[in-house]
DRENLO-910507 format. One record per residue (C-alpha): residue in three letters; x, y, z. Coordinates in pm, whole numbers, plus 50000, padded with zeros to 5 digits. Layout:
% residues N
ALAXYZ/...
This chain:
% residues 480
UNK500005000050000/UNK501075035949950/UNK503045051650235/UNK501255077050448/UNK502145112750338/UNK504425132450564/UNK501725156350680/UNK499105162050943/UNK495575148850932/UNK492225162651041/UNK488995144551118/UNK486785171450963/UNK486875204450776/UNK484955235250882/UNK482455236250600/UNK479545255150755/UNK479365289850600/UNK478675306350936/UNK481545287751103/UNK483995296850828/UNK482855333250803/UNK483155337251178/UNK486735324351174/UNK487715347050884/UNK485925377251033/UNK487745373051362/UNK491065370451178/UNK490305401150966/UNK489285422651259/UNK492375412851455/UNK494645419651157/UNK492875452551085/UNK493355464051444/UNK497055455251428/UNK497525474451104/UNK495595504951231/UNK497775505751544/UNK500905502851331/UNK499825531051098/UNK499055553451394/UNK502455548551554/UNK504835545151257/UNK505525582451227/UNK508915584251393/UNK512415578251265/UNK513945581550919/UNK512065572250603/UNK514215540950565/UNK513405529750918/UNK509685536650869/UNK509735517150542/UNK511545488150707/UNK509025487250993/UNK506155488350744/UNK507575459250542/UNK508065439450862/UNK504475446550958/UNK503235435250616/UNK505175402850652/UNK503765397250999/UNK500225404750881/UNK500575381750583/UNK501945352850788/UNK499145356651043/UNK496515355650770/UNK498155325650601/UNK498105306950931/UNK494395314250966/UNK493615304250607/UNK495545271950647/UNK493395261350941/UNK490255261750724/UNK491575241850428/UNK489135236950140/UNK488575264749890/UNK490025290950125/UNK493475275350091/UNK493045271549715/UNK492055308249687/UNK495185317649880/UNK497315296249650/UNK495775312049342/UNK496395346749483/UNK500025337249543/UNK500395327049178/UNK498425354749012/UNK498145382849265/UNK501495400049230/UNK499785428549043/UNK497475435249339/UNK499265424349655/UNK502485435549826/UNK505465412749773/UNK505475403450141/UNK501915390550109/UNK502515369349798/UNK505625354249959/UNK503615343750261/UNK500765330450049/UNK503225308249861/UNK503745288550181/UNK500165275950145/UNK501385255049851/UNK503395233550094/UNK500415224850313/UNK499455188250277/UNK496955183450557/UNK494705154250466/UNK491305142650578/UNK491225110450778/UNK489885078850613/UNK486525075850797/UNK485455109750658/UNK486595100850306/UNK484955066650327/UNK481635083350415/UNK481925105350107/UNK482605075149885/UNK479675055650029/UNK477335085449987/UNK478525092049632/UNK478995056849491/UNK476715036249708/UNK477835006949922/UNK477424981149642/UNK479495000249387/UNK482175009049643/UNK482424971949738/UNK483724965349386/UNK486894983949481/UNK489684978049729/UNK490635013649829/UNK493885022450003/UNK492865042950310/UNK496125062650294/UNK496065090250030/UNK498815092749771/UNK498165129949736/UNK496375157049930/UNK495475191549803/UNK493275220049916/UNK490035208249752/UNK490365170649784/UNK492705141149804/UNK493625111149592/UNK493495074449688/UNK494755044449494/UNK492345015849445/UNK492094982049274/UNK489024967749103/UNK488424933549253/UNK486964918148937/UNK489984922948710/UNK492744938948919/UNK492594971948731/UNK494544998848918/UNK492805032048945/UNK492805064249145/UNK489885081249315/UNK490005118949346/UNK487625127149630/UNK486405162449698/UNK486215173550060/UNK482665176250197/UNK481025210250148/UNK483895225649953/UNK481865232549638/UNK479125249749837/UNK481595272550017/UNK483385287449715/UNK481445320149689/UNK481305327650060/UNK484975318050103/UNK486105340649819/UNK484035369849949/UNK485375364450300/UNK489015362850188/UNK488595394549982/UNK486995411950280/UNK489765399350506/UNK492395414450275/UNK490525447350271/UNK490075449350650/UNK493725440250700/UNK494615468050452/UNK496605444750232/UNK494905452949903/UNK493255482849738/UNK489905474749586/UNK489115488049241/UNK487595477748906/UNK490685458048803/UNK490885438649128/UNK487155431349123/UNK487375419448762/UNK490265396548851/UNK488405384149159/UNK485485373448941/UNK487865354048718/UNK489185336049027/UNK485565328849123/UNK484845313548781/UNK488045293248798/UNK487205280349146/UNK483745269349033/UNK485325250748741/UNK487815233548971/UNK485125220149205/UNK482975208348913/UNK484245172648894/UNK481775163448619/UNK483295190448402/UNK486835179348490/UNK486005143348395/UNK484625154948059/UNK487675177047997/UNK490045148648087/UNK488385125647837/UNK488365153247573/UNK492125158547608/UNK492695120947608/UNK490935118247275/UNK492815148247130/UNK496165133047233/UNK495295096847166/UNK497495094546854/UNK500465112947004/UNK502745087147172/UNK504545114247373/UNK501615119147608/UNK499515098247844/UNK496145109947974/UNK494325087848226/UNK491125070648111/UNK488095082048307/UNK485985053848454/UNK482475068248434/UNK480905041148649/UNK482825054048952/UNK482455091348880/UNK480025114849053/UNK479715151949125/UNK482345148549398/UNK484455118649285/UNK486575113348974/UNK487825078448898/UNK490535072548640/UNK493195047348555/UNK496355048648764/UNK499255060948550/UNK502715056048695/UNK505565080048639/UNK508395099848802/UNK508195135648920/UNK509735160648679/UNK512545168748923/UNK513335132649018/UNK516805117348997/UNK515565091948738/UNK514505119948502/UNK517585140748574/UNK519825111448477/UNK518225106948135/UNK520535115447843/UNK520345151747729/UNK518765141847398/UNK515845124847570/UNK515315152847821/UNK515305177547533/UNK512705157047346/UNK510495158347654/UNK510995195947662/UNK510035199147297/UNK506915178547366/UNK505895201747650/UNK506435232347431/UNK504465217947142/UNK501605208247373/UNK501365244647475/UNK501345255447110/UNK498555231047032/UNK496535243947326/UNK497085279847215/UNK496975278546835/UNK494695248746767/UNK492395240547057/UNK491975274347229/UNK491835255247560/UNK494765258247797/UNK495635240648122/UNK496425271748326/UNK497755255448645/UNK501585253748625/UNK501875230848930/UNK504405203348853/UNK502275179349057/UNK500005177948752/UNK502705160548547/UNK504725128548562/UNK507465114848338/UNK507165078748224/UNK510555065048120/UNK510615043147812/UNK510695005947887/UNK510395010148264/UNK507774988648439/UNK506224977948112/UNK506035012847963/UNK506275019647590/UNK509815010547485/UNK509915036047203/UNK509185068847381/UNK509605086947709/UNK506195101447788/UNK504625130347978/UNK501685119248192/UNK499045146548226/UNK497105142748549/UNK494845172148627/UNK492415190848403/UNK490495210648663/UNK492075243748562/UNK491555241848185/UNK490495275848052/UNK488805281347716/UNK489795314147546/UNK487805333147286/UNK489155343146946/UNK488695379547054/UNK491445374047308/UNK493605348447128/UNK493815366546792/UNK495725396746935/UNK497905372947140/UNK498835353646827/UNK499365386646645/UNK501875396946912/UNK503675363446893/UNK503895364846515/UNK505015401246522/UNK507655393446786/UNK508965364946572/UNK509095387746267/UNK510645416746461/UNK507665439546393/UNK507605461846702/UNK504685482946576/UNK502475452046537/UNK503465439946885/UNK502335473147030/UNK499105471846829/UNK498345437246970/UNK499005449747323/UNK496595478647269/UNK493905454747143/UNK494365433947459/UNK493985465347673/UNK497205461947867/UNK498895488747658/UNK497425523047604/UNK497925542447279/UNK498095574547485/UNK501315563647657/UNK504555580647548/UNK506185564547247/UNK509295554347440/UNK507185536047700/UNK505235517747429/UNK508455507947256/UNK510075495747578/UNK506995475947665/UNK506915460647318/UNK510595451847349/UNK509945433747678/UNK507145413847515/UNK509415404447226/UNK512195393147460/UNK509895366447606/UNK510225347547276/UNK514035346247299/UNK514325307947286/UNK511925307346988/UNK513575335246793/UNK515115332246448/UNK517465360946534/UNK519925345646779/UNK522455373846775/UNK521235387047111/UNK521335353647293/UNK523685355347594/UNK526765333447556/UNK525835313447865/UNK522445305047711/UNK523945286347414/UNK525715252647408/UNK528525242947173/UNK525985230746916/UNK524225264346905/UNK521245251147103/UNK519365271447362/UNK520065261847724/UNK516715267947892/UNK517875264748252/UNK521105284148221/UNK519445312548028/UNK517495324348338/UNK515085340848095/UNK512075347448326/UNK514275365748577/UNK516005385948305/UNK512665396448154/UNK511355406448497/UNK514455427648563/UNK514175443548220/UNK510575453448288/UNK511385466448637/UNK514225488348512/UNK512125505148244/UNK509495531948279/UNK506825505748221/UNK505985501048587/UNK504735536748618/UNK502165530748345/UNK501485493748354/UNK499115486848641/UNK496885456148614/UNK496765434548299/UNK493535418348176/UNK492675387348376/UNK493025364648071/UNK496565377348011/UNK497565370348374/UNK496555333748351/UNK498085328948006/UNK501335345248116/UNK501585321748412/UNK501055292048182/UNK503925303347960/UNK506215308048260/UNK505165273448377/UNK506095257848041/UNK509475275548038/UNK510155264348395/UNK509125228548316/UNK511645227748032/UNK514315243948250/UNK513805217948526/UNK514335190948264/UNK517625208848190/UNK516745206047821/UNK518735222047541/UNK517065228847206/UNK515875256846982/UNK512135261746961/UNK512015282446642/UNK510975253846414/UNK508075244646640/UNK506835280346662/UNK507195285346287/UNK505185253746227/UNK502255267146427/UNK502525302346291/UNK502705293445923/UNK502485256145858/UNK500055227845926/UNK499965220346302/UNK497665190646261/UNK500345164146314/UNK502835160546600/UNK506395171946554/UNK508105143746365/UNK511475148646529/UNK509905146646875/UNK508255113146806/UNK511425095746697/UNK512165062746864/UNK514505059547158/UNK518025050547054/UNK520945039647265/UNK521745075547353/
C-alpha cells in the first residue's frame, strides 16, 4: 500500500458557511486592528526605518493571515494559493511570499470521513467493487487522491475525492478572503481587482465541478490519443460522481526526480520539445489551455520502465480542473503579438497589446516601445534572430540552454528597470493566467535541463500545418 504522506491529518473540515465566516471575520478584525495601530504609531524615525518597519508589519500580517487560512483548508486555501500565483499585480510582495507557503500544506482528511463521502457518492454496492487504500497518495486544498484496485479484474485506478462542502463554500469563502484582505489593509479594491476576483471565482467553480473535469480529461485524452509522447488517464464513468473522479492509475516519476535528471540530454530535450508543442497546440489549435503550472499535475514515464512503451519517454498529464477556454477575441491579438515578435515587427506587437487593453495608445512612444521590446524578449528561445542570445544560454551546438538562460528573471528585471511600471498597472485577467502558463512551460523545460531551439516548432504553428505532432519529437529511443 502507498506510504502515508508526511503531513498532518484532520477528522473534519469547517464547511459551515457561518463557522467559516466567523473564523475569517475574527482574523480580519484582529489583523485590521494591528495594522491600524501600526499606521498610527509609525511616524517616527527616518524614512528608511519607517519603510523597514512597514515591510516587517506587512510580513507579519501576511503570515498571520496565512496561518488562519491554512486552518480552514478547502477552497480558502486554494484561493490563497491562486492569489500567490496570480496576485502580484494587486498584493504587496510580502503578502505573495507568505501566500506561497500555502502550497506546501498537505493536511489530509482522515479515512473515515473520506469513506463516508465515497459511500454517499457511489453507494455501498458500487464501492464494494473496489479495494481502496485508506492512505492518500496525494492531498490538496480541495480534495485528496486514493489508489484503488478493482476486485473483478485487478485494474489499478485512482479516486479523486472532493472534501465535503467545499463546492458549496466557494462564493462565501472568496468573498470572505477578499473582505479579510481589505480589512487588513493588504489590498486596494478597484475595478481591476474586482474583475480579477470574478475570474478567480469562475476558475474556482470550474475546479470544484468534477463532472466538468472528467469530461475535459476525456476530451484531452481523445485529442492526444494518437500522440505517443503523452499519456492521459482514462476516466471510469461508472465510479464518477459530482464529487468523485475515477481514472486509471498512470505511473511515472516527478519532473525533478533523479531518474529523470539522469536521462541523456537528447531524451530530456525531446520531453521539453513535447511540452512546448503541447502548449502551442493548446494555444493555436484548441483554444483551451491548462492554466495551472503546478508540477504535481505532470509525471514522466521513462521508456521501457515497468512495462512502459519502449519507444518513447512520455509526459503523463494528470489534472484538468484548471483548463480555461479562450475566445478568438482574446487569442487573435495574442497570436498577432507572437507572430510580430517572431518577425521583429515592434509596431504590430504594440498594436496587439493595445487590442488586449494592457497597453494604452496614449502612453509616450518610448514607453510603448520599451513595453513592446519586453514582450518580444519573452520569445528569445523561439527567435530566428539569435544574435542577442547571451553566451551562457547557448551550448557548443548552438542550442538554447533553457535552465542556464534564466530568461524569466531577466525579463522581469528588464521590465522593472524601464518606465513601464509607472504606466502598467493591472493586465487583463486572461493575460495574467496565460502569462503564468507560459512561465510554467518555460520552467518545466528548465527543470528538465533541456537544450534545444524552439524556432521550428513556433514557425510550424505560425505558418504551417499544426495538425500532426512534431516528427522529430516522436522519433524512437536510441541507445543515447
